[in-house]
SEDRENTI-761709 format. One record per residue: residue in one letter; x, y, z of N, C-alpha, C in turn. Coordinates in steps of 0.02 Angstrom, whole numbers, plus 50000, padded with zeros to 5 digits. Layout:
aXYZXYZXYZ/...
***
This chain:
m545595408959216545225413359171545665414959110/i545365414259049545745415558988545855423058980/t546495424958971546655432058961547115432858900/n547105438958871547545440358815548195443358839/r548745441858805549395444658822549545450058770/d549285456158782549295461358730549995463958712/d550485462658754551155465258740551575460558697/i551255455158670551625450258630551235448758565/r551595447658510551305444858449551775439358426/n551495433658407551895427958383551725426758309/i552215427658264552065426758193552605422358160/a552395419058106552875415358064552865418657995/i553445418657963553495421357896553535415357849/i553045414757804553025408857760553015411257687/a553295407157642553305408957571553605403357530/h553535404057464553885399757417554635401357422/v555055396757402555775397857405555975403957364/d556415408057393556715413857359556225419657348/h555705420157387555255425957380555435431557429/g555955430557470556215436057510556045436057584/k555885430057612555705429657683556285431957727/t556885429057714557455430257759557685437457754/t557665440457695557855447457686557355451957723/l556715449957722556205453857757556335453757833/v556505447857859556665447357932557265451757948/d557775451857904558365456157914558145463457925/e557705465857882557475472857885557085474157949/l556655469357968556255470258030556735470758090/l557265466658089557755466858144558115473658144/k558325475858085558695482258082558265488058104/q557645488358078557225494258091556905494358160/s556955488658195556675488658264557205490558314/g557815492158289558345494258335558695488458368/t558645482458338558985476658368559735477358365/f559985480358311560715481258304560905488358322/r561535489258345561785495958357561845499658290/a561825506158293561845510158231562475508758190/n563035507558226563675506558190563855499258181/q563385494658199563555487558198563535484858126/e564055481058109564065477858043563635471658045/v563155471157999562695465457999562755461757933/a562845455157937562885451257875562215451257839/e562245450857773561625450257735561305443457750/r560645443057750560285436857767560555434057833/v560525438257885560835436557949560515430257980/m559885428857962559545422957991559805416457962/d560085416557900560355410457872561065409457898/s561105406357957561745406157993562185400357970/n561885395257940562255389357919562625390757853/d563245388257846563655389557786563285387757722/i562965381857723562625379557661562045384157645/e561695386557697561135391257685561395397557651/r561975399857673562255405957643562465404857570/e562805399157558563055397857491562495396857441/r561985393157462561445391457415560895396657414/g560905401157463560385406357465559705403557483/i559695398057522559045395257543559045394457618/t558445394357647558375393157719558225385757727/i558585382457772558495375257783558155374057850/l558375377757901558095376857968557675382957986/s557115381658020556725387358043557105390658101/k557055397258107557425400858159556955405358198/n557105406158262556715410658304557095417158315/t556725422658315557015429058333556465433258365/a556635438958391556125443258421556335450558413/v555845454858398555975462058392555485465758436/h555655471858453555195476058492554955481858448/y554305482758445554025488558409553565492258457/k553745498458472553375502358524553365498158588/d552765496458614552735492758678552625485358668/t552695482958606552515475858592553135471858572/k553185465958600553715461358578553425456858523/i553765456658466553525452458411554015446658403/n553785440658419554185434558408554095432458335/i554645431758299554605430158227554955423558214/i554635419258174554955413058154555045413258078/d555675412658056555835412557984555835405257963/t555445403457913555365396357894555665394957826/p555835388557811556085386957744555525387157692/g555725388157628555225388057574555255381757532/h555795377757539555855371857497555405366257521/a555105362557474554655356957491555025351757533/d555685350857521556065345857557556105347357632/f556015353657650556055355557721555365357357749/g554845354557717554155355957738554015353957810/g554385348857835554295346657904554435352257953/e554915356657934555075362357976554475367157981/v554135368257925553585373157923552995370457964/e552835364057953552235361157983552225362058059/r552815360958090552785360858163552835367658196/v553205372358164553285378758198552655382958198/l552195381358152551565385258149551155384258212/k551295379058251550925377958314551105383258366/m551655386858356551875391758406551585398758394/v551265399858336551085406758317550325407658313/n550125414058313549405415758306549245418358236/g549765419758197549645422358130550265421658088/v550175422558022550745421857976550775427857929/i551385429457907551465434257852551645429957791/l551205429857742551335426157680551685430957632/v552315429357615552705433657570552635430857499/v552445435257452552365433157382552755437957337/d553145435157292553555439157245553085442957198/a553205449557190552765453757149552825452157075/y553335448257055553385446256985553175439056976/e553445434557017553295427357008552585425657029/g552335429157079551655427857101551595421357140/v551005418357139550875412257177551245406357145/m551625402757186552015396957162551815390757202/p552035384757181551805378557215551895378657290/q552485380957313552615380757385552205386057422/t552005391357387551555396357418550915392757440/k550675388457395550055384757408550155379957467/f550725376457469550855371557521550865374957590/v551275380357596551345383557663550695387057684/l550345389957635549725393357652549195388357675/q549175382657642548685377557662548805375257734/k549445374557754549605372557822549345377857872/a549445384257854549235389757899548475389957905/l548125389057848547385389357849547095383557889/e547415377657883547165371757920547195372957995/l547695376958017547755378458089547355384658108/n546975387358059546525393158071546905399358094/l547495400358065547905406058084547705412358046/d547775418158078547635424458043548195425957994/l548025429957943548485430557886548595437857867/i549235439457852549405445757819549775443857755/v549595446757699549945445257636550425451057622/c551065449457614551565454557598551795453357526/v551605457857480551835457357410552515460657408/n553035456357401553735458757407554045459857338/k554615463257338555005464657277554615469157228/i554245474057255553865478557211554345483357174/d554995483257194555485487557160555725484357094/r555545477957082555765474657020555445478156960/p555815479256906555535482856849554925479256819/e554925472456821554365468856791553825466856842/a553835470056901553345468456954552635469656929/r552175465356953551465466056934551035464956996/p551095469457045550775468457111550015467357108/d549665471157064548935470457063548715463457041/e549055460856990548885454056967549045448957021/v549585450057058549785445357110549265445257167/v548995451057183548455451357234547875446957213/d547685447457148547125443257122547305435857127/e547945434157112548155427057115548105424357187/v548295428557235548265426457306547535425357327/l547105429957307546385429257324546085423057293/e546285421557231546045415357198546285409257236/l546915409357258547195403757295546815402857362/l546665408357395546295407957458545605404757447/l545275406557391544625403557375544705396057362/d545235394257324545365387157308545475383157371/l545785386257422545965382657483545415383157537/d544825385757516544245386257563544405390357625/a544715396157615544855400557672544205403257699/n544185404757765543575407557794543535415157779/d542985418257798542865425257779543405429857807/k543615428457869544125432757900544785432257862/q544955426057841545585425057804545545428257734/l544945427957703544865431057637544915438657641/d544735441257699544745448557709545415450957738/c545935447057727546585448557758546895454957728/p547305458457768547625464557741548205462957694/f548295467157643548855466557597549345472357610/v549985470857613550495475957620550985475057562/f551235480557534551695480257477552385482357502/a552905478657483553555480057513554135478757465/s554685481857481555325480057451555795478757510/a555865472357527556285470657586557005472857574/r557225472357512557925474157496558045481657509/d557545485757490557635493057499557365495557566/g557055490857605556865492557674556245496857683/y555745495957640555115499657651554505495357636/a553955497257668553305493957656552775499257653/k552225497857617551675502857613551005499357609/y550485503157628549805500357629549525499557558/d549725503957513549505503257443550065505957398/m550005504657334550555506257288550655513757278/d550145517757294550185524957279550485529157336/t550495526257397550735530157454551485529357463/p551865534857464552595534157474552755531757545/s553325528257552553535525857618554285524757617/d554615525657675555335524457677555525519857735/s555025516357764555185511857820554705505957820/m554825501457867554405495457875553815496757922/e553715502957942553185504457991552495501757972/p552275502557908551615499857890551555492357904/l552095488557895552055481357908552025480057984/f552435483558023552395482958096551685484558121/e551405490158097550735492258120550215486958102/t550275484158041549795479058019549835472858063/v550445470958083550535465158127550175466458194/i550285472458223549975473958288549215473858283/k548945476658228548215477158221547885470658201/s548215466858156547865461158124548015454358155/i548575453758189548745447158219548515447258292/p548095442458312547845442658381548395441358432/a548315444258490548785442958545548685435758568/p549225432458591549135425658617548715425758681/n548325420458691547935420258753548015413558788/g547805413358850547865407258890547645408858961/d547705403959004547505404959074548125404859118/p548335410859143548945410959184548875407159250/e548245406259273548125402659337548095395159327/a548005392859265547915385659251548575381959258/p548545375159261549175371259264549595372559200/l550235372059208550705373559154550615368859093/q550665371759032550685367958970551135371458920/v551665368058898552105370758845552205365158793/l551995366358731552085361458678552755362658644/i553185357558641553845358258610553765357458534/s553925362758496553825362658424554485362358385/t555035364158416555685363958383556215361558432/i556715358058406557275356058448557905359458421/d558265362758466558905365558448559425360958480/y560045361258457560545356958487561185360958497/n561495359858553562105363558570562575358758604/d563205358558582563685353658610563795354558685/y563685360658710563815362058781563225360058826/v562605361658803562035360358847561585354758820/g561755351858762561355346358734560735348858700/r560185345258709559565346958674559205352758707/i558935357158665558565362958690557865362758658/g557355362358700556665362258673556385369258667/v556095370858609555795377458599555045376658590/g554665380658627553935380258621553605386358652/k552935386758645552555392458671552195390458735/v552205394958783551835393658846551085394758832/d550705389258832549985389758817549575391758879/n549755388758936549405390158998549905390159056/g549725393859109550135393759170550775397759163/v551245396459209551885400059210552435394859218/i552985395559180553545390959187554115394659223/k554435391159272554945394459312555575390059315/i556135393359329556775389759339556705385159400/n557015379359396557025374259451556335371359466/q555855372559422555175369759432555185362359412/e554845358259451554795351159432554185350459386/v554295347259328553755346759278553695339559253/m553155338159218553035331459189553035332059113/i553385327359079553365327259005552885321858983/v552395323758941551915318958913551885320158837/n551585315358799551545316158726550875313558701/h550555317658658549885316058632549885309358594/h550435307958557550455301858516550775295958552/d550995296958614551325291558652551065291758724/s550515287958735550175288358800550605285758858/d551125281758843551545279058896552075284058921/r552155289458884552705294158902552485298358962/r552815297359019552695301459079553365301759116/e553675307459112554345308059141554395314459183/r554605313559245554695319459289555395322259280/v555435328759266556085331959256556075338859289/k556675342059290556735348659320556955353659266/v556665359559265556855364759218557485368159245/t558065366859214558685369659241558855376459211/k558715377459147558855383859115558255385859072/l558095392259072557515394859034557735401058997/y557575401358932557775407158891557175409958854/e557215416558839556755419558790557195422358734/f556885423858677557275426558620557265434158620/e557845437058609557905444358602558365445458542/g558095448158487558505448858426558745441958405/l559405441358396559675434858374559925430658432/n559835433158493560115429758552559575426458594/k559805421458634559375418658686559575422058752/v559085424558788559225428058851558935423958909/e559345422658960559095418759017558565422659056/v558015419159074557495422259115557335417459172/n557025420259225556845416059282556165412859275/e555715416359239555055413459227554745416459164/a554255413059136553915415559075553175413759079/g552755418359056552025417259059551725415658992/i551055415658989550695413558928550905417858868/g550945414458810551105418058748551845418758736/s552265417658787552995418358778553265412258740/i553725413558694554075407958661554725407058699/v554805400958726555375399758771555805393958745/a556445393958767556905388358753557085385358820/i557045378758825557155375358889557735370358880/s558255370958922558805366058916558845361958980/g559215356458976559305352259035558875346059034/i558465345058982558055338958978558345334758920/n558685329258937559085325658887558685322958828/d558115319758842557775316258787557135319858766/i557135326458770556545330258750556445329658674/k555815328758652555685327558581555155332458556/i555145333358491554615337558460553945334058471/g553445337958492552785335058506552675333658579/d553215334058620553135333158693552785339258722/t552385338158774552085343758811552395343858881/i552635349758902552895350458970552315353159012/c552125349259064551535351059105551715351259178/s551235353659216551345353459289551245346159312/v551595344259365551585337359388550885335259411/d550505340059438549835338359465549315337059411/a549395340359352548875339659301549205338559232/p549495332559220549825331459156549325330659099/d549305335359053548805335258999549165337058934/a549225332258887549595333258825549205337558776/i549555341858739549245345958687549285341958622/p548725341358583548745337658520549255340858471/f549565336658432550095338958386550065334658324/q550015337858265549945333858204550585330058190/k550505323958163551095319958146551445323158086/i552105322958086552495325758031552435321257970/s552405324157911552345320157849552925315257844/e552765309357817553265303957811553775305457757/p554385302657763554885303457709554655299857646/t554915301957588554715298857525555315295757488/i555925296957512556515294757474557045292257522/s557425287257502557935284557548558595283157512/m559135282957550559805281357525560145277057577/n560605272957555561025269357603561665273257615/f561825274557678562465277657698562895271957725/m563495271157698563895265457720564635267357730/v564975263057767565695264157778566045263657710/n566515268157698566885268057634567375262157634/d567315257857583567765251957581568175251857517/s568275257757485568655258057423569405257457439/p569825256157389570555255657401570855262057430/l570505267757423570765274157449570445275957517/a570075271157546569695272657608570155274757664/g569905279457705570255281357766570835286157757/q570965288357695571555292657684571395300057692/e570755301957687570595309157686570125311257742/g569755306557770569255308457820569515307757891/k569185311357937569375310858008568945305558043/f568305304958020567835300258050567645295157996/v567865288958004567805284157949567455277557969/t567375276258034567105269758055566345269758058/s566055263758064565325263258067565065266358132/r565475266158185565265269358249565215276858240/h565705279858205565685287058191565055288758150/l564945284758099564375286058053563715285558091/r563665280358132563035279258169562905285058217/e563425287058255563345292458304563125298958270/r563435300358212563285306658177562565306658150/l562345301058122561665300658095561155301158151/m561295297758207560835298058264560805305158292/r561365308758290561375315658315560945320158270/e560935318658205560525322658159559785322058177/l559595316258204558885315358223558685319958280/n559185322558317559035327258372558655333458346/t558845335658286558555341958262558135341258199/d558235335858160557865335258097557295330358105/v556695333058111556105329058126555865324958066/s556055326958005555815323457945556265317757925/l556825316857960557315311757941557175305157978/r557315299557945557285293057978557945289457967/v558205286158018558815282258011558675275258037/e558795270157994558655263258014559295259058006/e559385254458053559945249658047559765244557993/t560265241657960560135236457910560465229957933/d560415224657892560725218257910561485218957916/n561755223757878562475224957878562635230457929/t563075229057976563215233958030563565240258003/d563845239857943564205245557914563745249857869/c563105248257867562655251757821562015254057856/f561795260157843561185262957874560725265657820/k560085264257827559595266857779559345273557805/v559455278957766559265285657787558715288157740/s558145290057770557575292257729557415299557743/g557235303257690557075310357698556535312457650/r556435319157645555885321857606556055323157533/g556685322257513556875323557444557625323457436/e557845323757373558575323557359558945329357393/l558645335257392558975341157422559065340057497/h558545337457530558555336157602559165331757619/l559255326257581559795321657596560475324357574/s560495328157518561135330757495561405336057543/v560965339857577561195344757627561515341057686/l561215335457706561505331457761562195328757740/i562255326257679562895323557654563425329057654/e563235334957629563715340557625563935342757695/n563465343057742563645344857811564145339857841/m563995333357831564425328157860565125328457828/r565135329657764565775329957727566205335657755/r565895341357768566275347157794566515346057865/e566165341657901566365340257970566925334957974/g567145332357916567695327657916567495320357910/y566865318957891566645312057885566805309357815/e566975302857813567105299457750566645293357747/f566265292657693565775287157688565575286357615/a565135281657601564875280657533564115280657536/v563795283057482563055282957480562835279757414/s562235276657418561955273357359561485278257323/k561235276157265560755280257228560115281057269/a559815287057265559185288257301558635283957271/e558225281057315557655277057292557035279357329/v556455278757296555845280957329555605275557377/i555205277657426554925272957475554215271157452/y554115264657440553455262457416553005260757475/h552345261657465551845259257513551445253757478/y551075249857517550665244557487549955245157515/d549455244357470548765244757495548555238057523/e547925237657547547705231457581547705225357535/r547685226657468547695221057421548405219157399/g548885222757428549585221257410549835224757348/h549445229457322549675233257263550185238457284/r550695239357243551235244157259551005251257242/l551095255757292550945262857281551595266757286/e551655271957245552275275957246552125283357257/p552605287057287552495294157299552465298057233/m552005302757228551915306857168552085314057184/e552285317757134552425324957141552005328757090/a551775334657111551495339457063552085343957045/a552265344056981552835348056959552585353956917/y552805359956936552625366056899553265368456866/i553255368856800553865370156762553775376156717/d554215381256726554205387156683554795386656635/v554645386356569555175385556519555065390356461/p555605392356425555505396156364555065392056316/e554645395556279554155392356236554465386956190/e555055388556162555355383956114555625377556146/c555705377556213555975371556247555415366956274/a554795369356271554235365656303554175358556275/g554235357856209554155351256177554655346156203/t555295348256209555825343756234555675341556305/v555475346356348555345344856419554755340056424/i554225341256385553635336856387553835329756367/q554245329256315554465322656291554875318956344/k555355322556375555795319356425555385317156486/l554925321456509554545319656570554045314056555/s553795313856494553335308356476553705301756478/m554345301756457554755295656460554865293556533/r554825298456579554925296956650554255296056685/k553755294156647553075292556671552685298656697/g552885304556675552505310556694551895311456649/e551365314256677550755315656638550635323156639/l550565326056579550445333256574549745334856597/a549685339056650549025340656678548785347556657/g549245351756632549045358556613549615362056578/m549435366956534549955370656497549665377556483/a550035382756501549775389556490550355394356479/p550245399456436550775404456427550825408956488/i551435411056506551515415956559551945421656532/n552015427056570552345433056544553045431656518/g553255435756471553935435556445554065429856397/g553555427456362553655422256311553815415356340/a553645414156403553765407656433553125403656437/t553195397256450552625392756456552655389356524/r552085388856558552055385056621551735378356608/l552105373056624551855366256617551705363556687/e551165359856692550995356756756550975349156745/f551385345556782551435338356774551255334656838/s550975328756830550925324056886551435318556869/i551925317656913552485313156897552705309356959/p552895302956951553155299357009553795302657035/s553895302557101554495305657131555125302857100/r555125296257085555745293157057555875295756986/g555355298256952555445300956884555855307356885/l555885310656943556265316956948556965315956974/i557115309756998557795308457023558285308756965/g558785312856971559295313356919559085317356858/y558535321356863558295324856804558555332056799/t558745335056856558885342256857559385344556805/n559955341056800560485343156753560245342756681/e559905337356665559635336456597559145342156582/f558745343856632558245349256623558585355956610/l559115357456649559475363756639559805364056571/t560065358356547560375358056481559835359256427/d559275355756434558735356356383558435363356380/t558445367056436558135373756436558675379156436/r559295377156421559865381856418559935385956483/g559785382656539559875385856604559335390656624/s558825391556581558315396656598557665393656625/g557625386956629557015383856654556995383856730/v556395383956758556305383556831555815377956845/i556015373456891555575367856907555425368056982/n554785367657000554575367457070554125361357080/t554255357757134553855351757146553555351857215/i553005348157223552685347657288552395340657294/f552485337557352552245330657362551485330357352/d551265325257316550555324957296550245318157312/g550445315257369550135308957390550415302857355/y550095297157366550315290757337549825288457284/a550085285057232549675282557177549945275857154/p549545271857118549795265357095550435266057054/y550885261057060551535260957025551435262056950/k551835266456921551725268456851552145264556801/g552555259756823552975255956777553705257956782/d554125253956751554855254956757555085261056717/i555615264256743555905270056709556645268556697/q556875269956636557605269256623557915275956639/y558385275956689558655282356712559185285256665/r559675281056648560245283856612560365280156548/k560435283756494560535280356429561275279156416/q561725283256446562435282356432562775278056485/g563275274356463563655270156509564215274156543/s564605270556584565155273856620565835271656591/l566325276156597567025274356584567315272056650/i567545265856653567765262956717568525261956716/a568865264356768569595263456773569755255956779/f570305254056747570485247056740570935244756798/e571335249356826571815247256877571935252956928/n572255251056984572425256057035573045259957012/g573065266457031573655270357014573485277757009/e573875281156968573775288356959573635289756886/a573135294056873572955295556804573525299156769/i573695296756709574255299556670573955302956607/t574285308256585574035311956526573945307356466/y574435302956454574405298556395573785293956398/g573675290956458573095286456466572435290356459/l572415296356488571805300456483571665302656411/f572215304056374572145306256305571805300756263/n572015294556275571705288956239570985287756262/a570865288856328570195287556356569685292756334/q569915298956322569425304356308569085303356240/e569375299056196569035297556132568395293656144/r568365290256201567795285956216567215289556249/g567325295656273566775299256307567015305356344/t566625307656392566795313656432567135311556496/l567715314456511568085312556572567865316756632/f567895313756692567735317256754568365319056793/i568945316456772569565317556810570115320256765/g570625323156797571205325856760571825321956779/p572405323656748573025320056763573235321056836/g573565315956864573825316556933573335314256985/e572705312756966572205310557016572265303157029/k572185301257093572215294157110571585290657086/v571675284657057571105280657035571195273457058/y570665269457053570715262457070570255258457023/g570385252157016569985247856973569255247856997/g568795249256950568085249556968567835256656981/m568305261556983568105268556992567875271356925/i567355275456926567095278356864567455284956850/v567765285356791568175291256775567855295556720/g567265293356696566945297356643566295294056620/q566005297056568565365294656540565455293356466/t565195287756442565255286256370564635288756334/g564685288956268564095290656228563675284556213/r563935278656228563575272456214563195269956275/a562775264956264562345262656319562725258356369/e563255254756346563595250156393564215253456423/d564435250456479565045252956513565665250856474/i566185254956478566825253356444567385253956496/e567835248956497568415249456542568985252856505/v569325257556538569885261156508570475261056556/n571075261556528571665261756570571945268856570/v571745272856620571965279856623572665280456654/c572935274856679573605275056710574135272856658/k573925271756597574375269056545574905274356526/t575535272256522576065276756500576295274656430/k576605279256395576825277856327577465273556331/h577475268256289578085264056288578655267956256/l579235267656288579815271256261580175266956210/t580335269856153580735266156102581315270656083/n581795267856046582365272056027582245275555960/t581625274855933581465278555871581075284755889/r581245290255856580865296455869580435297955808/s579795299355822579365301455765579335309055766/s579135311855709579145319155704578665322455753/s578135318855773577635322055818577715319855891/a578235316155905578305313355973578325318556028/d578615324356011578685329356063578085334156067/d577605333256022577005337556026576625336156090/a576385341256123576015340356186575335337056170/l575145332356213574485329256205573955334156232/r573465335456192572945340256213572375336656248/l572255338356311571695335356348571115340156350/v570515337556340569915341656349569825342556425/p569675348656449569575349456522569045344756548/p569175341456605568685336556631568045340056655/r567495336356656566865338956682566855337256757/i566925342456798566935341356871566225341356897/l566005335856928565325335356952565255337957023/s564735341757036564585343957105564265338157142/l564135339057207563805333757246563135331857216/e562715336857200562055335457172562115331857105/q562585334257063562665331056998562895323857005/s563335322657054563585315757065563015311257089/l562595313857135562035309857160561535308357104/e561465313157058561005312057002561305307056952/f561975307256944562295303156893562285295756912/i562415294056975562515286956993561905282656977/d562055276556955561525271756939561445266956997/t560975262256991560815257857047561395253157065/d561865251857017562425247357033563055251257051/e562975257757067563535262057082563475265357150/l564035267957176564035271557240564405278157230/l564255282857274564645289057276565075288957339/e565725289257330566195289457386566285296857405/v566115298457468566125305457491566675306257542/t567145310757529567665312357579567705319957585/p568035322557637568085329857644568415333157584/k568845329357547569215332457492568955330557423/n568655324657416568465322157350567775318857348/l567495318857288566895314857274567095310057219/r567045303557231567225298757179566635294157167/i566485292857103565955288257086566275281457071/r565975276057094566265269457085565715264257075/k565905258557049565445252857046565395249657115/k564805246957132564735243457197565225237657199/i565255233757144565735228157139566325230757100/l566915231157132567495234157099567825229457049/d567835222957065568185218257021567775216956957/s568085217756899567715217556836567425210556822/t567795205156840567545198356828566935197056872/a566985198956937566415197956983565815202156961/r565965208056935565425212556911565055209456852/y565455206656804565175203556745564745197556764/r565015193556812564645187556834563985189556868/a564005194856911563395197156947562875199556897/k563105203056845562635205656794562315199956756/k562725194856740562475189056702561955185256743/n562105184456809561635180656851561035184756872/g561115191556871560575195956894560015196356845/
***
C-alpha cells in the first residue's frame, strides 16, 4: 500500500552559477542546529574540494541533511555551470521538489533556464527563492516577473506556476515571505519547504527498489552508491539484485555490507532504511549510476534518463619532452590510464577511450571548464602528462553530413564594447539572435555559435570588454557544420635549443613579441616561450649569452631591462595552444610546446601537410 513518509522532505537546490546556492545551504545547516554554537565553520562549507573553494564554484553535487522541528530535510547542493550539467540531471531523481535560487539583481540567466527545465520535465514541485535582496541594486519584483515568464515559456503546469516565492539574503541569514515583513532567520524558508514540498511516498511492504543516482568514491571502502529508497526496506547484510533499465543483461547478486544515512555533513551508519530515505551503500565494487538495487525475488529496474553526451575532447598523453619525468610523481601511461579510469567512478559526463597509441587517451567532456578541472586535480595529485588542444565532437546524419555542437551564448557587455564583441563572434561563425539594453548602461547580446567558436575566446573577450563582460553559454543541440574558423592570428616564439633562459637572450627575443618565461627557466628546442605580433612562428635563441671581448663600450655595464613575462594560467594555456601544439602539465610548471620539436621535421610536416 502506497504511504507518505511525513517526517522526511527531499529537496535539491538549483540555480545559475554564483546565485548563492552553496551559501544558502550553509545558513540552513547553521540555523537547524547542525553545528555546535561555538564550532568554527568554514564559509561555503559544502564546497569541500580545493578547486571549488578557489574558484568559488560548485563542481560536484553534495548531499546533506538538516532537522527542522520533527522533519528531516535531505538537501542536495548542485552545480550551476553548464559543464557540470550531468551532475544536476541525475540527482533530481532523488528529490520531490526543488528550491530555485535566483539572484535579485541578475535575475533569470541561461543556466536558470537549463536547471529549471530539468526539474519541470521530472514534474517536481517548486519553491522560488529570490536571493541577495540585500544588494543595493536588487530588483526583486522584476525578478519575480522574469521567473513567471520563464515558467510560462517552459510550459509549467498550473501547480508549478502557482509556486511560492520566498525572499532571502543567504549571506545575512534571513528569509521572508514578502519584502515588507521583517525577518531575522531562515524560518520562512523552512516552513515553506515543509508546506509546499510533498513528502516522499512508496510502498514499505513492496519488494525493495533503490535507484543509484550518484557515486561517491573513497580509497578505504571503494565505490559508494547514493540513492533514494523508492519501495520496501533496505537492511544491512541483505542479499539484493542489481539491475539496470538501459542494460537488460545486468543481473548481479550482491550483499549490502554497509548502509549510511546523511546527518549534517556526515554519513551515519544505520541498520536499515525505509521509503523516502536517501542512503549511501558501500561494499558493491562495480555499482554504477542508473543501477537499481532490488530484492532478489522481484528484480524490477527503475527507468533513468540517459546523461547528455560530451561535446568536446582532448588527448591526454605521456609527456615525452626533454624535461619529462623530472617534476611529476606519476609519469607512465599505466599511471595515466589508472587515474583517468578512476575519474570515471564519479564523473558520469566524462568518457575515456584508448587510442592506437598506448601512451595516448582520448578524454571527452561537457566543456573546457569540465576538462580543465580534471587537469588541475591531476596536476595537484602529482601527475605529469601532456594535453592537446580541445576539439569538438562531430556527429553525422544519415546522409553523411557533418553536424557540430552549438551553444546559445548570453553576453552582458558595456554598451561601447558591444560592436567589438559582435565583430569577433561573427568571425567565429556566431549569429546574433537578439540584442537588448539591460540595467546600468549594459547590453545583452544573444548568440547562436558553434562550440568550437568559443574555444580560446575567454581571454580575448575579457580584454575587449576591459574585464567587465560576462559570458554564459548553454548547449543548444547539433547543427550543420558552419565552416572553418581561424583560431589564432599571432604566431609563437619558439626556443631554438635546450638550456636555461639567459637575460641577454631574452632581451633580444622580447623585441619580437611577448615573452611567457623569465631568466633562469629551463627551455628546450621546440618549446614555446612567447607570442609574436606576426602571423608566422619565429625561432629565437633565449639561451644566447653575450660574447666577451676585451673592448669595453660605455654602455656595457648598463643592466638589460626585461619586460615582465606574461604568466599564463592553466585555462589561458589551454586557450592559447593551437592544433599543432601541446600543453605539458607538471605539478610545478605549465609549458607550451610544438608537437614536433625538431624544426626541420616541423617544417617538412607543414610543407607536406
